[in-house]
N, C-alpha and C positions, 0 to 999 in steps of 0.2 A: 546458398549459404545455410549451414546447419542452424537449427533452433538452439538458442542459448538456454542454459540451465538457470532456473529462477532460485535465487537464494534470499531467504529472509533473515535480516539481522535479528538479534535477540530482542531489541527494542521494538521493532516492527511486529514481531511475533507476539510479544506481551500485549502490545496495543490491540492487535486483532482479537486475541483471546478475551481480553478485558471487555471489548465492545460486544463480542458475542455473548459473554456471560451477562453483561448489563441488560441486553434485550431479552434474554431468557428470563431473568428475574423480574424485569419490568412488566413483561407481557404474560408471564406465567405460562409460556409456550415457547417451543423452539422453532416455530414456523418462520419467523422473520430472520432468525439466525441462520437457518438453513438456506433461506433465499439469499442472504448476504454471502454465505460461503459459496454458493453457485455463482453469483455475480463476480466475486473476487477471482474465482477459478477461471471464469471466462476471460476476465480482464488480464490476468497474468499470462494466460495462454496467448492472447492477442499481442501483448507486450513482448513476449518471447519470440513470436513469429515476426513482429514488425516493431522493433524497439524504438525507432526514431519518430513514430507517428504523433507522439505527445510532446508538448512544448517544454523547452528548457526553463528552468527557474532562474532566479538571480544567484543561485548557489552553483558553483562550478560543477559542470557535468551532471547535475541532478535534474531529472525530468519529473513531471507530474501528470498523472492520469486520474481523472475524476470519475466517480461512480456514485450516484445519488448524493447523499450528504457527506460522502467520504472521499479521500484522495490517497493515492499510492505515490510515494516519493521514491524514485529509483534512479540508478545509474546503470550504464551499459559498459561492459567490457567485451573483449573479444569472444569470450566463452560464456559469460554470465550476465544475468540481470540481478542486481543487488537492490533489494527493497529495504529502504532505510526507515520508512515510517508508513504506518496505516493510520491515517489521520481523520478524525471526526472534525469536519470543517466548522462546527459550532463551538469548538474549544478555543481557548486563549492562544492566539497565533505566536505569542512570545515562547510558549513551550516548544512549539514546532521549530522555531529558530534555533533553539539550543540543540535540539536533536540533529538538525541539518548541519549545523556548524561543526558538530562532533562526529557526523556521519554515523549515526546509529550507536 
């Protein structure tokens, strides 16, 4: 089977960029943000190759893959992986529910 293309929703993209910027400002260095970019790249590649290895959530057809303090919420189509949220697990989960209910 061909590898699926990974598509980030606008919401997930904004979340990811916001988290990267937060860590650059907090640490006065981009070292952790670079590490996080690498981890996310590795995780999205793995998801694209084997999209069903992570568990389903309570939301229809949405799966979750965790990495450190963060989670990627995504769904699988025949040709794509759609990432709906890049979530910092220390945030208020009610915000995440709104995102998943609207699917990005």
